[in-house]
C-alpha positions as CSV (number, residue, x, y, z in Angstrom):
1,M,-22.2,-21.2,3.9
2,K,-19.3,-22.5,1.8
3,I,-15.9,-21.0,2.3
4,N,-14.8,-19.5,-1.0
5,F,-11.0,-19.6,-0.9
6,A,-10.9,-18.6,-4.6
7,M,-12.7,-15.4,-3.7
8,W,-10.3,-14.7,-0.8
9,R,-7.4,-14.9,-3.3
10,K,-9.2,-12.8,-5.9
11,A,-10.3,-10.1,-3.5
12,S,-6.8,-9.8,-2.1
13,W,-5.4,-9.1,-5.5
14,E,-8.1,-7.1,-7.4
15,L,-11.0,-4.8,-6.6
16,I,-14.3,-6.7,-7.0
17,K,-17.4,-5.5,-8.8
18,M,-20.7,-7.2,-8.0
19,D,-24.3,-6.2,-8.6
20,S,-26.3,-9.2,-7.3
21,K,-27.3,-9.1,-3.6
22,Q,-28.0,-12.8,-3.9
23,E,-24.4,-13.4,-4.9
24,W,-23.2,-11.2,-2.1
25,E,-25.3,-13.1,0.5
26,S,-23.8,-16.4,-0.7
27,L,-20.3,-15.3,0.2
28,D,-18.6,-16.3,3.5
29,V,-17.7,-13.8,6.2
30,V,-14.0,-13.4,5.2
31,S,-14.9,-12.9,1.5
32,K,-17.3,-10.1,2.4
33,W,-14.8,-8.4,4.7
34,L,-12.0,-8.6,2.1
35,I,-14.3,-7.2,-0.6
36,A,-15.9,-4.5,1.6
37,T,-12.5,-3.3,2.9
38,R,-10.9,-3.3,-0.6
39,S,-8.2,-5.7,0.5
40,A,-6.5,-5.5,-2.9
41,V,-5.3,-2.1,-1.7
42,T,-5.0,-2.8,2.0
43,T,-2.3,-5.4,1.3
44,V,0.1,-2.5,1.1
45,T,0.0,-2.6,4.9
46,I,1.3,-6.2,4.8
47,Y,4.1,-5.0,2.5
48,S,5.1,-2.3,4.9
49,C,5.2,-4.8,7.8
50,I,7.3,-7.3,5.7
51,I,9.8,-4.6,5.0
52,A,10.0,-3.7,8.7
53,G,10.3,-7.3,9.7
54,L,13.1,-8.0,7.3
55,L,15.1,-4.9,8.5
56,A,14.5,-6.1,12.1
57,W,15.7,-9.6,11.2
58,R,18.8,-8.1,9.5
59,D,19.6,-6.3,12.8
60,G,18.9,-9.3,15.1
61,N,15.6,-7.8,16.4
62,F,13.1,-10.2,14.8
63,S,10.5,-12.5,16.5
64,W,7.8,-14.3,14.5
65,L,4.8,-14.2,16.9
66,P,5.0,-10.4,17.6
67,W,5.5,-9.7,13.9
68,I,2.5,-11.8,12.9
69,I,0.2,-10.2,15.5
70,L,1.4,-6.7,14.5
71,T,1.0,-7.4,10.8
72,L,-2.5,-8.9,11.1
73,G,-3.6,-6.1,13.5
74,L,-2.4,-3.3,11.2
75,F,-3.9,-5.0,8.1
76,I,-7.3,-5.3,9.9
77,A,-6.9,-1.7,11.1
78,H,-6.5,-0.5,7.5
79,G,-9.6,-2.4,6.6
80,T,-11.5,-0.9,9.5
81,N,-10.5,2.5,8.3
82,N,-12.0,1.8,4.9
83,L,-15.2,0.6,6.5
84,L,-15.4,3.9,8.4
85,N,-14.5,5.8,5.3
86,D,-17.4,4.3,3.4
87,Y,-19.8,4.8,6.3
88,T,-18.8,8.5,6.7
89,D,-19.0,9.4,3.1
90,F,-22.3,7.5,2.7
91,S,-23.7,9.3,5.7
92,R,-22.6,12.7,4.4
93,G,-24.2,12.0,1.0
94,V,-20.9,11.9,-0.8
95,D,-21.3,8.4,-2.3
96,K,-24.6,9.2,-4.0
97,D,-25.3,9.7,-7.7
98,N,-22.8,7.2,-9.2
99,Y,-19.9,8.7,-7.3
100,F,-16.3,7.6,-8.2
101,R,-16.1,5.2,-5.3
102,T,-19.2,3.3,-6.3
103,Q,-17.9,2.7,-9.9
104,Y,-14.7,0.7,-9.2
105,G,-15.7,-1.8,-6.5
106,V,-18.5,-3.1,-4.2
107,H,-19.9,-0.5,-1.9
108,P,-22.2,-2.5,0.5
109,L,-24.1,0.5,1.8
110,V,-24.8,2.2,-1.6
111,Q,-25.8,-1.1,-3.2
112,G,-28.0,-2.1,-0.3
113,F,-26.0,-5.2,0.6
114,W,-25.8,-3.9,4.2
115,N,-27.6,-1.2,6.1
116,K,-25.8,1.4,8.3
117,S,-26.3,-0.6,11.4
118,Q,-24.6,-3.7,9.9
119,Q,-21.7,-1.5,8.6
120,I,-21.1,-0.3,12.1
121,Q,-21.2,-3.8,13.5
122,W,-18.5,-4.9,11.0
123,F,-16.5,-1.8,11.8
124,L,-16.7,-2.5,15.6
125,V,-15.6,-6.2,15.2
126,S,-12.7,-5.2,13.0
127,G,-11.8,-2.3,15.2
128,V,-11.7,-4.5,18.4
129,I,-9.4,-7.0,16.8
130,A,-7.1,-4.2,15.6
131,F,-7.3,-2.6,19.0
132,L,-6.3,-5.8,20.8
133,S,-3.2,-6.1,18.5
134,G,-2.2,-2.6,19.6
135,I,-2.7,-3.6,23.3
136,F,-0.4,-6.5,22.6
137,A,2.2,-4.1,21.2
138,L,2.0,-2.0,24.4
139,Y,2.3,-5.0,26.7
140,Y,5.2,-6.5,24.6
141,T,7.2,-3.3,24.9
142,G,6.4,-2.7,28.6
143,F,4.1,0.2,27.8
144,N,6.9,2.3,26.4
145,A,6.0,6.0,26.0
146,S,6.9,6.1,22.3
147,V,4.8,3.0,21.6
148,I,1.9,4.5,23.5
149,G,2.3,7.6,21.2
150,L,2.4,5.4,18.1
151,F,-0.7,3.6,19.3
152,A,-2.6,6.9,20.0
153,F,-1.5,8.3,16.6
154,G,-2.8,5.1,14.8
155,V,-6.2,5.4,16.5
156,L,-6.5,9.0,15.6
157,M,-5.6,8.4,12.0
158,L,-8.1,5.5,11.8
159,L,-10.9,7.7,13.1
160,F,-10.2,11.0,11.5
161,Y,-8.6,10.3,8.1
162,T,-11.8,10.4,6.2
163,W,-13.0,13.5,8.1
164,P,-11.5,16.0,8.6
165,L,-7.9,15.2,7.3
166,K,-9.0,14.2,3.8
167,Y,-11.2,17.3,3.6
168,W,-8.3,19.5,4.7
169,A,-5.9,18.2,2.0
170,L,-3.9,16.3,4.6
171,G,-5.0,12.8,3.7
172,E,-2.4,12.2,1.0
173,L,0.4,13.3,3.4
174,A,-0.9,11.0,6.1
175,I,-0.9,8.1,3.6
176,F,2.7,8.7,2.8
177,L,3.8,9.0,6.4
178,I,1.8,6.1,7.7
179,W,2.6,3.5,5.1
180,G,6.1,4.7,4.8
181,P,8.5,5.9,7.5
182,I,6.0,5.7,10.5
183,M,4.7,2.2,10.0
184,I,8.0,0.6,8.8
185,A,10.0,2.3,11.6
186,G,7.2,1.8,14.1
187,V,7.0,-2.0,13.6
188,Y,10.8,-2.2,13.6
189,F,10.9,-0.2,16.9
190,V,8.3,-2.4,18.6
191,L,10.2,-5.6,17.5
192,A,13.5,-4.2,18.5
193,L,12.3,-2.9,21.9
194,G,10.5,-6.2,22.7
195,Q,13.7,-8.1,22.0
196,G,15.7,-5.7,24.1
197,G,17.8,-5.0,21.0
198,D,19.6,-2.0,19.6
199,F,17.4,0.4,17.6
200,S,20.1,3.0,16.9
201,N,19.4,2.4,13.2
202,I,15.8,3.6,13.5
203,W,16.4,6.8,11.5
204,Y,17.8,4.8,8.6
205,V,14.9,2.4,8.9
206,A,12.5,5.4,8.6
207,L,14.5,6.7,5.6
208,A,14.2,3.2,4.1
209,G,10.5,3.5,4.5
210,I,10.2,6.7,2.4
211,P,10.4,5.0,-1.1
212,F,7.6,2.6,-0.3
213,G,5.5,5.3,1.4
214,L,5.9,7.6,-1.7
215,S,4.9,4.7,-4.0
216,V,1.7,4.0,-1.9
217,A,0.9,7.7,-1.7
218,S,1.2,8.0,-5.4
219,I,-1.8,5.7,-5.8
220,N,-3.8,7.8,-3.4
221,V,-2.9,11.1,-5.1
222,G,-3.7,9.5,-8.4
223,K,-7.1,8.4,-7.2
224,H,-7.9,11.9,-5.8
225,I,-7.0,13.5,-9.1
226,D,-9.2,11.0,-10.9
227,K,-12.2,12.0,-8.8
228,M,-11.4,15.7,-8.1
229,I,-14.3,17.0,-10.1
230,P,-17.0,15.1,-8.2
231,D,-15.0,15.7,-5.0
232,K,-15.1,19.5,-5.6
233,Q,-18.8,19.4,-6.3
234,K,-19.4,17.5,-3.1
235,G,-17.1,19.7,-1.0
236,V,-14.4,17.1,-0.4
237,G,-11.2,19.2,-0.3
238,T,-8.5,16.7,-1.2
239,F,-5.0,17.8,-2.1
240,P,-5.8,17.9,-5.9
241,V,-9.0,19.8,-5.3
242,R,-7.1,22.5,-3.3
243,V,-4.0,22.9,-5.6
244,G,-5.5,21.9,-9.0
245,Q,-4.9,19.0,-11.3
246,T,-1.6,20.2,-12.9
247,F,0.2,20.9,-9.7
248,A,-1.0,17.6,-8.2
249,R,0.1,15.6,-11.2
250,Y,3.6,17.1,-11.0
251,V,3.8,16.4,-7.3
252,N,2.9,12.8,-8.0
253,M,5.5,12.5,-10.7
254,A,8.1,13.8,-8.3
255,A,7.0,11.3,-5.7
256,I,7.7,8.4,-8.1
257,V,11.1,9.8,-9.1
258,I,12.1,10.5,-5.5
259,A,11.3,7.0,-4.4
260,Y,14.0,5.7,-6.7
261,A,16.4,8.5,-5.7
262,V,16.2,7.6,-2.0
263,V,16.9,3.9,-2.7
264,I,19.9,4.8,-4.8
265,Y,21.1,7.1,-2.0
266,L,20.8,4.3,0.6
267,V,22.8,2.0,-1.7
268,V,25.5,4.6,-2.2
269,T,25.8,5.3,1.5
270,G,26.0,1.5,2.3
271,Y,22.8,1.1,4.3
272,F,21.6,-1.1,1.5
273,S,23.6,-3.3,-0.9
274,V,23.5,-3.4,-4.7
275,F,20.7,-6.0,-4.3
276,M,18.3,-3.1,-3.8
277,L,18.9,-1.9,-7.3
278,L,16.5,-4.6,-8.4
279,I,13.9,-1.9,-8.1
280,L,15.2,-0.5,-11.4
281,F,13.4,-3.2,-13.2
282,A,10.2,-1.4,-12.3
283,L,11.3,1.7,-14.2
284,K,9.3,0.7,-17.3
285,R,6.1,0.9,-15.2
286,A,7.4,4.1,-13.6
287,F,7.9,5.6,-17.1
288,Y,4.3,4.6,-18.0
289,A,2.9,6.3,-14.8
290,V,5.0,9.4,-15.3
291,A,4.1,9.7,-19.0
292,V,0.4,9.4,-18.2
293,L,0.7,11.9,-15.3
294,S,2.4,14.4,-17.6
295,K,-0.9,14.9,-19.5
296,P,-4.4,16.0,-18.2
297,R,-6.9,13.3,-17.5
298,P,-8.9,12.3,-20.5
299,E,-12.6,13.0,-20.5
300,G,-13.4,9.4,-21.0
301,P,-11.7,6.0,-21.2
302,P,-9.2,5.7,-24.1
303,A,-9.7,2.7,-26.4
304,G,-8.7,-0.5,-24.6
305,F,-9.0,1.0,-21.1
306,E,-12.8,0.9,-20.8
307,A,-12.7,-2.0,-18.2
308,F,-10.5,0.0,-15.9
309,W,-12.4,3.3,-16.0
310,P,-12.9,5.6,-14.0
311,T,-9.5,4.8,-12.5
312,W,-6.8,6.4,-14.7
313,F,-3.9,7.9,-12.9
314,S,-4.5,5.7,-9.9
315,G,-4.6,2.6,-12.1
316,F,-1.1,3.3,-13.6
317,C,0.3,4.3,-10.2
318,F,-1.2,1.1,-8.7
319,Y,0.3,-0.9,-11.6
320,H,3.7,0.6,-10.8
321,N,3.4,0.1,-7.1
322,R,2.7,-3.6,-7.4
323,L,6.0,-4.2,-9.2
324,F,8.0,-1.6,-7.4
325,G,6.8,-2.8,-4.0
326,G,7.5,-6.4,-4.9
327,L,11.0,-5.7,-6.1
328,F,11.6,-3.5,-3.1
329,I,10.7,-6.3,-0.7
330,L,12.7,-8.8,-2.8
331,G,15.7,-6.5,-2.6
332,V,15.4,-6.1,1.2
333,L,15.0,-9.9,1.5
334,L,18.1,-10.7,-0.6
335,D,20.1,-7.9,1.2
336,T,19.1,-9.4,4.5
337,F,20.0,-12.9,3.6
338,A,23.3,-11.8,2.2
339,R,24.2,-9.9,5.3
340,L,23.2,-12.7,7.6
341,F,25.3,-15.2,5.7
342,E,28.0,-12.8,4.4
343,K,30.9,-14.7,5.9
344,S,30.0,-17.8,3.9
345,L,29.5,-16.0,0.6
346,P,32.2,-16.6,-2.1
347,L,32.1,-12.9,-3.1
348,S,31.4,-9.6,-1.4
349,L,27.9,-8.4,-0.7
350,N,27.8,-5.9,-3.6
351,W,29.3,-8.3,-6.1
352,M,26.6,-10.8,-5.2
353,G,24.1,-8.1,-5.8
354,A,25.6,-7.3,-9.1
355,I,25.3,-11.0,-10.1
356,A,21.6,-10.9,-9.0
357,L,21.1,-7.8,-11.2
358,G,22.7,-9.6,-14.2
359,V,20.5,-12.7,-13.7
360,A,17.4,-10.5,-13.5
361,A,18.5,-8.6,-16.7
362,V,18.9,-11.8,-18.6
363,Y,15.5,-13.0,-17.4
364,A,13.9,-9.7,-18.5
365,I,15.5,-9.9,-21.9
366,V,14.4,-13.5,-22.5
367,Q,10.8,-12.6,-21.4
368,M,10.9,-9.6,-23.8
369,L,12.0,-11.7,-26.7
370,M,9.4,-14.4,-26.0
371,D,6.7,-11.7,-25.9
372,K,7.8,-10.3,-29.2
373,A,7.9,-13.8,-30.7
374,K,4.3,-14.5,-29.5
375,K,3.1,-11.2,-30.9
376,A,4.8,-11.8,-34.2
377,K,3.3,-15.3,-34.4
378,A,-0.2,-13.9,-33.6
379,A,0.2,-11.3,-36.3
């Protein structure tokens, strides 16, 4: 079996559609796992861990090996949850009859690529690897009571997100908390505790995790709005099903806006420097997402969006999250570097941030002019 590195890269960046079992069987183990666990989405876990790692580095609490083990373990745990999610919904009959989930990516059970026994085997192998990462975290921190609590919370979320939390309209809140303040502050706490460092900043770290958590949750809420009609028919009581499309759309718009407001607050209060305002260059995509969310979901794909259907709100929120998350991480990275080498900088931290914003603005303007020139030439 040939290792398909190109598929690893593709599956880590976009959701894969595939109809041929023969093509599926020809894939290597890693490619199958990445596709089956929807790794294009689960990479948000890596983003959360990067943010936590950078904040720990900034405060002198970083260590490479523990961070790599935690990041890989949490990434695999996220994938394990998705395997269980598909198994549970398939077993309960939710994924039948061309359900939303089966339209946007490979579903090995529905398509007959795997049987239920094989799905459980993949789930167990992934789960054991993730579990061992958690055991390492416990050992690394001397079996600290708070870390034991985080570990137990993670196990419970992995096992019970699909049912009953998602059915009780609590899944969206769990997504926000887990990939925002809990995961970012949790990884930071483990790294700081293992290093014997100071974690008095932990509440600011948790607050810094809120914008990214909101951005990730916006994808989830958008997806649940997209599929609320079939969910309602199948008895899946997600947040949009419980509160209705209009209220859910406005909550999602608020989540996007609040993400920017929290970052600006952290800059104003001095926890972050002006470097973090790089996230403002994602505002164009935020406006797209908010504009789309301000109107009811169309009955069918608008012209030009056929390839992305049935994702609609989730697609625009995902499009925003990719840039917002990337700029958020870049801002934290530059902020961290600048603070670590602040004494050797020719200007103050915020002035350096302002210069970075200026350079980014020039680059954005040049790109815009080049795009306009290409369109004019094509016309």
